[in-house]
N, C-alpha and C positions, 0 to 999 in steps of 0.2 A: 228411760228408767222403767223399772218394773211397776206394774199397776196391780192393785188388789182385785182378784177376779170375783167381785161381788157387785150387785147392781148399784149400791150406794157410792161406789168409787167414781171419782171424776174421770172424764174421758181423756186420760193422759196418753202419751205416745205409746203405741204398741206396734206390732207388725201392721203395715199399712196397705198392703196389696194382696189381692187374691192370688194364692199360689196354685195355679192350675196343674202344676206337675204332681201335686199330691193326689189329685183325682186320677191322673194317669197311672200313678204307681198303684193305687188301690185296684184299678181295673186290671192292670198287668198281673198283680199278685193273685187275684182271685181266678182269672182265666188260667194263669200258670198252674194253679192247684189241680186243674183237670189233667194237665200233662204230668204233674208230679204223682197224683194218685193212680193214674193209668200206668205209670212206670213201676209202681209197687207191685203190680200184678206179676211182674217178671223178675222181681228182686230175689236173689238167692238167699239173702239173710234177713228177710222181713216176713212177718206173719200177717199179711194183708188178708182181707175177707175172702178174696178169690185169688188163687195162684195158678199160674200156667205150669204145665208139665215141664217145659223147658225154661230155665231161668238164666240170669246173667248177673255178674258182679258189677257190671258197668253202671247199672242203675243207682247203686249206692254212691258212686263217685259223682255222677251227674246231679243226683238229688242233693248231695251235701253242698254243692255250689249255690243252691237255692235256699236251703233251710238256714244257712248261716246268716242271712239277712232278711228274708221275706217276711216271716211272721214277726220278728222284732220290729220291722218297719211299720207294720200295721199297728202295733201297740204304741210305738213312738208317735205316729200320726194321731192315734186316738187320744194321746195326752195333749197334743196341740189342740184338738177339738174340744177337749174337756175344759181347758182354760177359757176358751171363748164362750162355751156354753154356760159355765159357771158365772162368768162376768155378766152375761145377759140375763140369766134366769135366777141366779142365786142358788144356794145349796139345795133347798127343798125342791125348787122347780127342776133343777138338774137331775136330782135323784128320781123324781117322778118321770121325767122324760126318758131317762135310761131304762127304767122299768118297763115302760110302754114299748120303746123301740128295740130293746134287746131282750127283756124278760119274756114278752109275749111270744116272739118267734122262737126263743129258746125252749119254752114249755111246749109250744105247738110242734116244733121239730122233734123234740124228744119223744112225744107221744105218737106222732104220725109217721116219722121217717126213720128215726134211729133204730127201731127193731129190725127193719128189713135187711140191712147188711149182715147183722148177726145171724139171722135165720138162714141167709144164703151161705154163710160160712158153714153152718151145720149141714146144709143140703149138699155140700160138696162130698159128703160121706155117702156112698151108695146105700149104706144100711140105714140111713136116716130118712124117715117117711112122715114125720110129724107135719101137720098143716100149719100154715102161718097163724091162723086164729088160735090153734091149740098152743102154739109157742108163746104167744103174747103174755099170758099170765106168768110164765116162767121168766120172761124178760123183765117184767115189772116186780118180780120177787126181790125186794131190796132190804137192806139193813142200813142203819145209821153208823157211820164211821167218821168221827170228828178228826181223827188223825190225818185224814186225807183232804182236809179243808183246802179249797172250797168244794171238792168233789166228795161231798159227805154221803151221798147215796151210792152204795156199793152192792153188787150182787153177782151171782155166778155168770149171768148173761147180760145184765144191765150195763149200759155205758152211755155217755153223752156223745160218743163218736166224734166226728169233726166239729160238733157244736161246743167242744171244750173251749174254743176261742171266745165264743160269746159269753160263756159262763165266767171265764176269767175276767173279761172286759167289764161285765156287769158287776162282778165282785169288787174290782178295783175302783170303779166309779162310786159304788156305795160306800167304800172305805174312805174315799177322798172327800166326799161331801161333808161329813161331820168334822173332819180335820180342818177344812177350809173355814167352816162356820166357827170353830172354837179357837183357831190359831190367831193371835193378835196381828192385825194388819200391819202395824208399825214394825213389829219384829220380822214379819215376812219381807217387808220392803228393805230392811237393813241387810238381811241375809242375801236377798236377791241382788241388792246393789253391790255387795262384795263379789258375788259371782260374775256380775257384768264387768267389774273392774278386771277380774282375772281373765275373762274372755277376750279382753283387748290385746292380750299378748299372743304372739305367734305360737302355734302349736297347742293352744289351750283347748281347742275342740277335741283333742285326742285324750285329754285327762279323764273324762268319764269312762273311758275303757278300763281303767284300773279297778273300780268296784265291780264292773261286769265280769272282768277276768277273775278276780278273787272269788266271787260268788260261784261262778261256773266251776272253778278248780276245786273248791272246798265242799260245796253243797251238791255237786254232781249235776248231770244232765238227765232229762227225762225223755226217753226216746218216743214215748207215746204222745208227747206234746211238741212234735216237730223238732226234737233234738235240743230243747232248751228247758231249764228249770222254770217252773211256774213263777218263782220269785224273781228270776231274771226278767221275765216279762213285766212284772210290777216295776222293776227298776227302769225299763225302757219307757213304760207309761209315765212314770214320775219325771223322767228326763224331758219328755215331750211337754208335760204340763208346765214345768219350770221354764223351759226354753221358749215357750210360746209368748211369754210376757214382754220380751224386749227384742228389738231388731239387732241388738249387739250380738246375741247368740247366733242369729241367722248370718250376720256378717262374718262371724268367726268360722262358721261352717264353709262359707264360700272361700274364705281366705285359706283355710287348711285342707281343702278338699283333695288336692293333688297329693299332699303329704300323707293324708289319711289313706288314700287309695294305694300308694306305694307300700306303706307300713302294713295295711290290712292284707294285701296280696302276699307280702313277704311272710307274714305270720301263717297264712294258709299254706303256703308252699312248704314251710317247715313243720307246722303243727299237724297237718293232715296225715302225712306218712307216719308221724309219731303216734297219732291216734290209731291208725290201722295196725301198727306193729306193737301196740301196748299189751296185747294179750288179755285174757280174762274178759271182764266187762269194762271197757274204757269209759262208759257213761257214768259209772259209779265207783269203780275201784279206787282205792287210796294209795296205789303204788306211785312212786315218784314220776314215772313216765306218763301214767294216765292223768295225774294232776297237772303236770306241765302242759300236756296236749290240750286238756280242757281249758286251761288258762289262756293258751294261745287262741283257741277257738272263740272264747268269750271276748277277748280283746279284738280279734279280727271282726267279729260281728258288729261291734260299735263303730270301728273304723270304717267299715264298708258303708254303714248308714250315713256317716258324715260325708264320705266321698260321693255317694249317690245324690244326697240332698244338695250338697254344695255344688257339684258339677252341673246338676240340672237347674239350679237357681242362679242363673246368670243375669237376671234383670235387676237393676238397681232403681228403687223408687225415687221419684223426684218430689221436691217439696210442694209442688202445685197439685199433686194428686189428691183426690177426694178420699179420705179414709174409708175403707170397707173392711169387713172381717177377712183376715188372711187365711183362715182355716175353716173347715166345716164346723158347724155348731150344732148339728143334730145329734140325737141320742146315740146313733150308731155311726158317728162321724168318721170312725176309722175305716169304714168300708162302704158307706152308703150315702155320701153327700153328693147331690147333683151340682153341675157347674152353674154359677150365677153371675159370671163376669164376662166382659167383652174380650178378654184375653184368650178365650178358647177359639178353636177353629170355627170358621163360618160356613154357611151353606149346608150341604149334605153331610160333610164331615162333622160339623157341629151337632147336627141332629143325631148322628150315630153315637157321638161322644156323650151327649146328654142322656141318650137312651141307656147306654152301658153304665154311666155313672150312677143313675138312679136305680139301676138293676143290681148293683153289686151285692148288697146284703141278701136279697132273695136268691141270686145265683150261688152265693156261698152256701146257703142253707140247702139248696137243691142238689148241688153238683155231686157230692160223694155218693149218695144212694143211687143216683143215675149211673155213675161210673161203675159201681159194683154190679148193678143189674146188667149193664152192657157187657162188662167183662165176663160175667157168669156165662153168657151165651157165646162170646167170641172165643174164649179159651178152648171150647170144644171143637173148634174148626181145625182141620188138618192143614196148618199153615205155619210158616216161620214167624219169629218175633217181629221181623222187619215188616211183616204184613199185619199181624195182629195189633201191634201197638198203635200205628197210625189209625187203624180202623176203630179201636176203642176211643181214641182221642176225638176223632171226627164225629162219630155217632154221639158221644157224650156231650160234646159242645152243642151240637144241633138240638138234641133232646132237652138239654138244660135250658137253652134260650127259648125253645118252643114251650116248655113247661112254664117258664116265667111269663112269657107273652100271653099264652092262652089261659093259664090257670091262676095266675097271681095278679097281674097288673090291671085287669079289666073290671074288678069289682072292689068296692070299699071294704068288704069283709076280708077278702083275701089279702088285700094290701095291708090291712091292720095286722093280720096274723103273721105276715112276713116282715113287719117292722117298717113299712113304708108310710109316708105321709100322703094325705089326699092331694091329688093334683100331680103326682109323679106319673 
């Protein structure tokens, strides 16, 4: 049954086992972002901060295979974690925790890291000679624009950069807390109970694709936010929050995983060429072809999430197991919860795994400015893409991990600034 995610609720049945695959997915996505952003340096149709003289259209195709599921997955897992965090802390404690673990690194990253890629974009012009310190006041010359909520600070050069993910996640969490506080628990149980009953039917795990598809088709996609509407991300977050409350949803994903995989891949095979051939701006145009292509894209995104989670979740809990939280409960649970269960690899592999799982949020904050700095130097080399791309990836990975290890994890102040808990 569904339980009310508030401290006063009795300890009824919920997901009973630690899902170590969620930690693995977070690590995979954040490390994969280094490969993704490095590829944008060579994209023929993208306006990344640094661009190589030689470009290729292949990066768009390869990147699309990742963006259709990667960031939605992080928001879905964040919803899982929000349910458990709210159940343990209550709405007020949940909101406070989110502000500390997401709000602090968001503000710090915006002040200390976000201006650098924008400055390097300008430096690509041989006629631009402004120093970084002289550029900073222009970067922070902002105006208030409520129409772009939650990105209400706008400016000629100002941006949150890759930190948009943290801003959206913090916004969704702060929207969720008062809803949970005010919504009648009995009503929530009745609604969720009906959903669980529906989830018992074969193919039910595919049904949430319909709202995602309609939203993507009619509201459009936002290229600057990894190819999804900000409100589609809210939908994924809410799905995670609702589905975390009962193992019936988890069982439905396991049951429908193969069907979802086949349907999702079929939609991609049809919808992706349709998207490329739509003409104009397929992200926002309201032509029939663009609308259909976006609808297929949205549905494929949800179906691939079900397939990935269902296929990776092959372990069935036994009645004798001791209940433990099945999802991260920290403030940045979508990308920064360390492993805490014996189901993880042992020995050296477990140590590496624990290290990376604790490092995910700082690595996310650090990676893009480092990729841009590395690419700024590498694109000046007289070498083909086949040499430059792996060089950017390798150097960026090494420097990002080194920056985390040497500059972040070793002091209490820096851990706090990057959203880490003491002891990680």
